C-alpha positions in Angstrom: 103.6 105.7 113.7 105.8 106.6 110.8 104.5 107.2 107.2 106.8 104.3 106.0 105.1 101.9 108.5 101.6 102.7 107.2 102.8 102.1 103.6 104.4 98.9 104.5 102.7 95.8 103.2 104.1 93.8 106.2 102.4 96.1 108.7 99.0 95.5 107.0 99.5 91.7 106.6 100.2 91.6 110.5 97.1 93.6 111.1 95.2 91.2 108.7 96.4 88.3 110.7 95.3 89.9 114.0 91.9 90.7 112.8 91.5 87.3 111.2 92.3 85.7 114.5 89.9 87.9 116.3 87.2 87.0 113.6 87.6 83.4 114.2 86.9 83.9 118.0 84.1 86.3 117.6 82.5 84.1 114.9 82.8 81.0 116.9 80.8 82.7 119.8 78.5 84.4 117.4 77.5 81.2 115.5 76.6 79.3 118.7 72.8 80.0 118.6 72.0 80.5 114.9 72.3 78.8 111.5 75.8 79.3 110.1 74.6 80.6 106.8 72.5 83.3 108.5 75.5 84.2 110.6 77.5 84.6 107.3 74.9 86.9 105.8 74.8 89.0 109.0 78.6 89.3 108.9 78.6 90.1 105.3 76.1 93.0 105.6 78.1 94.4 108.5 81.2 94.2 106.2 79.3 95.9 103.4 78.1 98.8 105.6 81.5 99.3 107.1 83.2 99.4 103.9 80.7 101.8 102.3 81.2 104.2 105.4 85.0 104.1 105.0 84.7 104.8 101.3 82.1 107.6 101.9 84.2 109.1 104.7 87.4 109.1 102.6 85.6 110.5 99.5 86.5 107.5 97.4 82.9 106.4 96.8 81.9 109.5 94.9 85.0 109.2 92.5 85.8 105.5 92.0 87.5 106.0 88.6 87.1 103.7 85.6 86.8 99.9 86.2 87.7 97.6 83.4 85.8 94.5 82.5 88.7 92.3 83.4 88.8 94.0 86.9 85.1 93.4 87.3 85.3 89.7 86.3 88.2 89.0 88.6 86.6 90.9 91.5 83.4 89.0 90.8 85.3 85.7 91.0 87.0 86.8 94.1 83.7 87.9 95.7 82.3 84.4 94.9 85.4 82.8 96.3 85.0 84.8 99.5 81.5 84.0 99.9 82.0 80.4 99.5 84.9 80.4 101.9 83.0 82.4 104.5 80.1 79.9 104.2 82.3 76.9 104.7 84.4 78.6 107.5 81.2 79.5 109.5 79.8 76.1 109.0 83.1 74.6 110.2 83.1 76.9 113.2 79.5 75.7 114.0 80.6 72.1 113.9 84.0 72.3 115.3 86.4 74.0 117.7 88.0 77.3 116.5 91.4 76.0 117.6 91.1 73.3 115.0 89.1 75.0 112.3 91.3 78.0 112.0 94.6 76.0 111.3 93.1 74.1 108.5 91.6 77.3 107.2 95.1 78.8 107.1 96.2 76.1 104.7 94.9 78.6 102.3 98.4 80.2 102.7 99.9 77.1 101.2 97.3 76.9 98.5 98.0 80.6 97.6 101.6 79.9 97.3 100.9 76.9 95.0 98.3 78.9 93.0 100.6 81.8 92.8 103.4 79.6 91.1 100.9 77.9 88.8 98.7 80.9 87.8 100.9 83.9 88.4 104.3 82.7 87.6 105.6 83.7 91.0 108.7 81.9 92.4 109.1 81.6 96.1 112.7 81.5 97.4 114.1 78.4 99.1 113.3 80.1 102.4 109.8 80.9 101.1 109.3 77.2 100.3 110.6 76.1 103.7 108.1 78.4 105.3 105.3 77.1 103.0 106.1 73.6 104.1 106.3 74.5 107.8 102.9 76.3 107.6 101.4 73.1 106.0 103.0 70.8 108.5 102.0 73.0 111.4 98.3 73.0 110.3 98.4 69.3 109.9 99.9 68.7 113.3 97.5 71.0 115.0 94.3 70.0 113.3 94.4 66.3 112.9 94.2 63.9 115.9 95.9 60.6 115.8 
């Protein structure tokens, strides 16, 4: 694998999608016999331990560098959003099939685009908007029965 590939946002985005897909399948199986909130806690602890080990192994845990108040506030808000998302996601997986829960969850892609326009001033291209509309339409077609 080339160094250019490892520094490509597209490469990491595809890996993220693959791991997110596996997460849905593993979570659906894992949440079958326990409370969904407990399942979320167990998963969160595993994520925390894994990230701590990665930071320790790469030496980034001992020299984190300065962290501004703005950074802490927005990371706090992001963490709260992640926690709320995970709790809702695991509850949805407990109650419904992964093949229907995951597409609705992926409507977050559409919401990110809309929030990016409103809050970050981002401007998707015409092709970008077309893709956003297709993602929304696909999620609706997959997830909602007639």
